[in-house]
N, CA, C and O atoms as a DFTB+ gen file, in Angstrom:
288 C
 N C O
     1  1     -29.112      -6.336     -18.270
     2  2     -28.529      -7.451     -18.984
     3  2     -27.059      -7.671     -18.616
     4  3     -26.568      -8.797     -18.696
     5  1     -26.358      -6.619     -18.218
     6  2     -24.969      -6.727     -17.887
     7  2     -24.728      -7.607     -16.670
     8  3     -23.651      -8.180     -16.504
     9  1     -25.739      -7.703     -15.828
    10  2     -25.525      -8.405     -14.561
    11  2     -25.617      -9.901     -14.663
    12  3     -25.208     -10.603     -13.738
    13  1     -26.138     -10.415     -15.750
    14  2     -26.302     -11.862     -15.920
    15  2     -24.986     -12.616     -15.832
    16  3     -24.919     -13.622     -15.126
    17  1     -23.899     -12.160     -16.542
    18  2     -22.600     -12.843     -16.393
    19  2     -22.062     -12.790     -14.949
    20  3     -21.483     -13.762     -14.463
    21  1     -22.256     -11.666     -14.283
    22  2     -21.786     -11.563     -12.887
    23  2     -22.588     -12.474     -11.985
    24  3     -22.033     -13.069     -11.062
    25  1     -23.868     -12.596     -12.229
    26  2     -24.718     -13.488     -11.466
    27  2     -24.298     -14.898     -11.644
    28  3     -24.179     -15.634     -10.664
    29  1     -24.061     -15.319     -12.894
    30  2     -23.655     -16.699     -13.158
    31  2     -22.248     -17.016     -12.563
    32  3     -22.009     -18.093     -12.017
    33  1     -21.357     -16.042     -12.697
    34  2     -20.006     -16.249     -12.131
    35  2     -20.060     -16.370     -10.610
    36  3     -19.392     -17.231     -10.037
    37  1     -20.843     -15.523      -9.954
    38  2     -20.975     -15.570      -8.507
    39  2     -21.623     -16.897      -8.050
    40  3     -21.168     -17.525      -7.094
    41  1     -22.669     -17.296      -8.739
    42  2     -23.342     -18.526      -8.415
    43  2     -22.377     -19.744      -8.582
    44  3     -22.316     -20.634      -7.733
    45  1     -21.637     -19.735      -9.707
    46  2     -20.686     -20.836      -9.955
    47  2     -19.609     -20.864      -8.874
    48  3     -19.246     -21.947      -8.415
    49  1     -19.091     -19.723      -8.455
    50  2     -18.094     -19.629      -7.425
    51  2     -18.594     -20.178      -6.115
    52  3     -17.874     -20.897      -5.424
    53  1     -19.811     -19.850      -5.767
    54  2     -20.382     -20.310      -4.468
    55  2     -20.565     -21.824      -4.522
    56  3     -20.185     -22.531      -3.589
    57  1     -21.151     -22.325      -5.622
    58  2     -21.471     -23.753      -5.685
    59  2     -20.148     -24.580      -5.758
    60  3     -19.968     -25.539      -5.008
    61  1     -19.247     -24.191      -6.662
    62  2     -18.043     -24.973      -6.835
    63  2     -17.172     -24.901      -5.540
    64  3     -16.618     -25.907      -5.096
    65  1     -17.074     -23.702      -4.968
    66  2     -16.326     -23.570      -3.718
    67  2     -16.868     -24.398      -2.600
    68  3     -16.103     -24.977      -1.829
    69  1     -18.207     -24.471      -2.487
    70  2     -18.829     -25.299      -1.440
    71  2     -18.619     -26.762      -1.712
    72  3     -18.356     -27.515      -0.774
    73  1     -18.720     -27.203      -2.942
    74  2     -18.520     -28.625      -3.259
    75  2     -17.059     -29.056      -2.993
    76  3     -16.812     -30.136      -2.456
    77  1     -16.114     -28.207      -3.373
    78  2     -14.722     -28.556      -3.183
    79  2     -14.343     -28.494      -1.691
    80  3     -13.515     -29.280      -1.233
    81  1     -14.945     -27.565      -0.937
    82  2     -14.628     -27.412       0.477
    83  2     -15.122     -28.599       1.286
    84  3     -14.546     -28.908       2.329
    85  1     -16.167     -29.269       0.834
    86  2     -16.711     -30.385       1.555
    87  2     -15.692     -31.541       1.666
    88  3     -15.626     -32.231       2.683
    89  1     -14.906     -31.730       0.597
    90  2     -13.978     -32.874       0.586
    91  2     -12.584     -32.577       1.096
    92  3     -11.714     -33.445       1.032
    93  1     -12.342     -31.358       1.608
    94  2     -11.021     -30.988       2.053
    95  2     -10.739     -31.397       3.494
    96  3     -11.586     -31.278       4.379
    97  1      -9.544     -31.871       3.688
    98  2      -9.067     -32.181       5.037
    99  2      -8.025     -31.183       5.484
   100  3      -7.715     -31.107       6.673
   101  1      -7.475     -30.409       4.553
   102  2      -6.496     -29.417       4.842
   103  2      -7.198     -28.081       5.243
   104  3      -8.072     -27.594       4.527
   105  1      -6.801     -27.522       6.374
   106  2      -7.428     -26.271       6.831
   107  2      -7.081     -25.111       5.894
   108  3      -7.909     -24.228       5.669
   109  1      -5.884     -25.110       5.358
   110  2      -5.503     -24.035       4.442
   111  2      -6.338     -23.997       3.161
   112  3      -6.766     -22.934       2.711
   113  1      -6.557     -25.180       2.589
   114  2      -7.386     -25.266       1.399
   115  2      -8.833     -24.927       1.725
   116  3      -9.514     -24.286       0.924
   117  1      -9.299     -25.340       2.869
   118  2     -10.675     -24.994       3.247
   119  2     -10.867     -23.502       3.388
   120  3     -11.913     -22.972       3.013
   121  1      -9.864     -22.812       3.928
   122  2      -9.949     -21.344       4.050
   123  2      -9.953     -20.753       2.618
   124  3     -10.684     -19.798       2.354
   125  1      -9.174     -21.292       1.729
   126  2      -9.110     -20.822       0.359
   127  2     -10.471     -20.958      -0.305
   128  3     -10.927     -20.034      -0.978
   129  1     -11.107     -22.070      -0.127
   130  2     -12.458     -22.263      -0.730
   131  2     -13.481     -21.380      -0.037
   132  3     -14.445     -20.945      -0.667
   133  1     -13.290     -21.107       1.253
   134  2     -14.219     -20.169       1.922
   135  2     -14.056     -18.793       1.337
   136  3     -15.052     -18.086       1.183
   137  1     -12.855     -18.373       1.002
   138  2     -12.655     -17.083       0.380
   139  2     -13.287     -17.080      -1.051
   140  3     -13.828     -16.066      -1.490
   141  1     -13.206     -18.204      -1.742
   142  2     -13.871     -18.287      -3.033
   143  2     -15.356     -18.107      -2.921
   144  3     -15.977     -17.403      -3.717
   145  1     -15.945     -18.778      -1.882
   146  2     -17.391     -18.618      -1.636
   147  2     -17.709     -17.179      -1.288
   148  3     -18.738     -16.665      -1.725
   149  1     -16.855     -16.499      -0.507
   150  2     -17.096     -15.137      -0.091
   151  2     -17.053     -14.213      -1.265
   152  3     -17.882     -13.307      -1.349
   153  1     -16.114     -14.393      -2.197
   154  2     -16.040     -13.561      -3.402
   155  2     -17.244     -13.819      -4.293
   156  3     -17.768     -12.895      -4.916
   157  1     -17.691     -15.086      -4.358
   158  2     -18.881     -15.385      -5.140
   159  2     -20.136     -14.716      -4.560
   160  3     -21.011     -14.268      -5.302
   161  1     -20.210     -14.656      -3.248
   162  2     -21.368     -14.010      -2.593
   163  2     -21.347     -12.485      -2.877
   164  3     -22.386     -11.861      -3.088
   165  1     -20.123     -11.916      -2.872
   166  2     -20.004     -10.504      -3.215
   167  2     -20.448     -10.238      -4.648
   168  3     -21.155      -9.264      -4.907
   169  1     -20.040     -11.090      -5.576
   170  2     -20.491     -10.961      -6.952
   171  2     -21.989     -11.096      -7.049
   172  3     -22.611     -10.351      -7.807
   173  1     -22.597     -12.001      -6.325
   174  2     -24.033     -12.153      -6.339
   175  2     -24.697     -10.928      -5.815
   176  3     -25.716     -10.515      -6.368
   177  1     -24.167     -10.300      -4.748
   178  2     -24.780      -9.077      -4.205
   179  2     -24.661      -7.940      -5.208
   180  3     -25.603      -7.165      -5.379
   181  1     -23.514      -7.832      -5.873
   182  2     -23.364      -6.785      -6.845
   183  2     -24.227      -6.969      -8.084
   184  3     -24.652      -5.993      -8.702
   185  1     -24.483      -8.211      -8.443
   186  2     -25.294      -8.508      -9.605
   187  2     -26.753      -8.109      -9.426
   188  3     -27.493      -8.014     -10.405
   189  1     -27.178      -7.872      -8.170
   190  2     -28.543      -7.418      -7.933
   191  2     -28.791      -6.022      -8.517
   192  3     -29.919      -5.654      -8.843
   193  1     -27.687      -5.251      -8.638
   194  2     -27.730      -3.924      -9.203
   195  2     -28.723      -3.013      -8.445
   196  3     -29.469      -2.227      -9.029
   197  1     -28.679      -3.171      -7.123
   198  2     -29.501      -2.320      -6.255
   199  2     -28.583      -1.703      -5.197
   200  3     -27.423      -2.080      -5.031
   201  1     -29.174      -0.726      -4.489
   202  2     -28.404      -0.089      -3.416
   203  2     -28.114      -1.053      -2.287
   204  3     -27.021      -1.042      -1.721
   205  1     -29.087      -1.886      -1.957
   206  2     -28.920      -2.834      -0.857
   207  2     -27.830      -3.868      -1.235
   208  3     -27.025      -4.249      -0.385
   209  1     -27.805      -4.313      -2.489
   210  2     -26.804      -5.276      -2.924
   211  2     -25.380      -4.663      -2.845
   212  3     -24.424      -5.317      -2.426
   213  1     -25.285      -3.420      -3.254
   214  2     -24.000      -2.714      -3.203
   215  2     -23.567      -2.539      -1.743
   216  3     -22.392      -2.724      -1.426
   217  1     -24.487      -2.190      -0.864
   218  2     -24.161      -2.026       0.556
   219  2     -23.718      -3.377       1.183
   220  3     -22.791      -3.423       1.992
   221  1     -24.396      -4.455       0.790
   222  2     -23.981      -5.773       1.284
   223  2     -22.582      -6.139       0.783
   224  3     -21.793      -6.703       1.541
   225  1     -22.268      -5.842      -0.435
   226  2     -20.931      -6.144      -0.982
   227  2     -19.863      -5.317      -0.268
   228  3     -18.795      -5.832       0.064
   229  1     -20.143      -4.070      -0.038
   230  2     -19.159      -3.219       0.652
   231  2     -18.982      -3.673       2.098
   232  3     -17.864      -3.676       2.613
   233  1     -20.064      -4.051       2.749
   234  2     -19.967      -4.549       4.111
   235  2     -19.146      -5.834       4.186
   236  3     -18.346      -6.010       5.105
   237  1     -19.343      -6.725       3.226
   238  2     -18.578      -7.976       3.202
   239  2     -17.101      -7.668       2.970
   240  3     -16.250      -8.295       3.601
   241  1     -16.776      -6.748       2.110
   242  2     -15.381      -6.363       1.875
   243  2     -14.772      -5.692       3.113
   244  3     -13.601      -5.898       3.432
   245  1     -15.587      -4.887       3.803
   246  2     -15.048      -4.207       5.003
   247  2     -14.793      -5.178       6.120
   248  3     -13.864      -4.994       6.907
   249  1     -15.608      -6.217       6.203
   250  2     -15.438      -7.209       7.297
   251  2     -14.358      -8.234       6.986
   252  3     -13.977      -9.006       7.866
   253  1     -13.856      -8.262       5.754
   254  2     -12.859      -9.261       5.374
   255  2     -11.569      -9.037       6.143
   256  3     -10.955     -10.009       6.584
   257  1     -11.140      -7.815       6.319
   258  2      -9.888      -7.569       7.047
   259  2      -9.934      -8.060       8.489
   260  3      -9.043      -8.804       8.897
   261  1     -10.932      -7.675       9.272
   262  2     -10.981      -8.205      10.632
   263  2     -11.136      -9.754      10.702
   264  3     -10.607     -10.410      11.599
   265  1     -11.868     -10.291       9.733
   266  2     -12.094     -11.733       9.708
   267  2     -10.737     -12.448       9.442
   268  3     -10.436     -13.445      10.097
   269  1      -9.948     -11.956       8.516
   270  2      -8.663     -12.560       8.226
   271  2      -7.707     -12.386       9.373
   272  3      -6.882     -13.269       9.609
   273  1      -7.777     -11.275      10.111
   274  2      -6.960     -11.094      11.262
   275  2      -7.312     -12.107      12.387
   276  3      -6.427     -12.596      13.089
   277  1      -8.573     -12.396      12.532
   278  2      -9.005     -13.386      13.521
   279  2      -8.594     -14.791      13.132
   280  3      -8.244     -15.598      13.993
   281  1      -8.634     -15.095      11.819
   282  2      -8.202     -16.452      11.365
   283  2      -6.702     -16.624      11.610
   284  3      -6.238     -17.717      11.934
   285  1      -5.961     -15.544      11.453
   286  2      -4.476     -15.640      11.632
   287  2      -4.114     -15.652      13.040
   288  3      -2.931     -15.727      13.373
């Protein structure tokens, strides 16, 4: 039962971030919304409350550093 709020928060972040990113013309804001979607996806993975979900969340966090370095 504890995972329902995390699931809803992650889903809301993914949906709202995607909707707001569609209308952006600024690259900086688009990257910000992409980060919002990424955090939402991590919350969704953690809300599964399984080993695979946790591994997916850790992998996404581990890949964030190299991804940000490539964007910069």
